[in-house]
C-alpha positions as CSV (number, residue, x, y, z in Angstrom):
1,M,-0.1,-0.1,0.2
2,K,1.7,3.3,-1.1
3,R,0.8,6.9,0.3
4,N,-1.6,8.6,-1.4
5,I,-2.7,11.2,1.3
6,G,-0.8,14.4,2.1
7,T,-0.1,15.7,5.3
8,T,-2.7,18.2,5.7
9,E,-5.6,15.8,4.3
10,R,-4.6,13.1,6.8
11,V,-4.5,16.0,9.7
12,V,-8.0,16.8,9.0
13,R,-9.3,13.1,8.8
14,A,-7.7,12.5,12.0
15,I,-9.4,15.5,13.6
16,A,-12.8,14.5,11.7
17,G,-12.3,10.9,12.8
18,I,-11.6,11.6,16.4
19,G,-14.6,13.8,16.5
20,I,-16.9,11.2,14.8
21,I,-15.9,8.8,17.3
22,C,-16.6,11.1,19.9
23,L,-20.3,11.2,19.3
24,A,-20.4,7.9,20.9
25,F,-19.7,8.9,24.3
26,V,-21.3,12.4,24.2
27,G,-24.1,13.8,22.5
28,P,-26.4,11.4,20.3
29,K,-24.7,8.3,21.7
30,T,-25.2,6.4,18.2
31,P,-23.3,3.0,17.3
32,W,-23.1,5.0,14.1
33,A,-20.5,7.1,15.4
34,Y,-18.1,4.1,15.8
35,L,-17.9,4.5,11.7
36,G,-15.4,7.6,13.0
37,I,-12.8,4.4,12.8
38,V,-12.6,4.8,9.1
39,P,-11.4,8.2,8.5
40,L,-8.9,7.7,11.6
41,L,-7.4,4.7,10.0
42,T,-7.1,6.3,6.7
43,A,-5.3,9.5,8.2
44,I,-3.0,6.8,10.1
45,S,-1.9,4.6,7.4
46,G,-1.8,7.6,4.8
47,F,-3.8,5.4,2.3
48,C,-7.4,5.6,1.1
49,P,-8.7,2.6,-1.0
50,P,-11.3,4.8,-2.9
51,Y,-8.6,7.0,-4.0
52,A,-6.0,4.2,-5.4
53,L,-9.4,2.9,-7.3
54,L,-9.4,6.5,-8.7
55,G,-6.1,7.1,-9.3
56,I,-6.1,10.1,-6.7
57,K,-3.2,11.1,-5.3
58,T,-3.1,14.3,-2.5
59,C,0.6,14.4,-1.7
60,N,3.1,16.1,-3.3
61,N,6.1,13.4,-2.9
62,C,4.3,10.3,-3.2
63,D,6.4,7.1,-4.5
């Protein structure tokens, strides 16, 4: 898996993922909030499968 997500997008995904996961504990407390794991994992790994399928790269120095 080659990295296809840039640093700025990784930070935004991490913040969004943590924010969505927090909704499972505070706020509506719905199990759907656990879907926040998806953007958090893509931020950690730097790889987005849909981007790979579509040939999108948002990082400047991708290998």
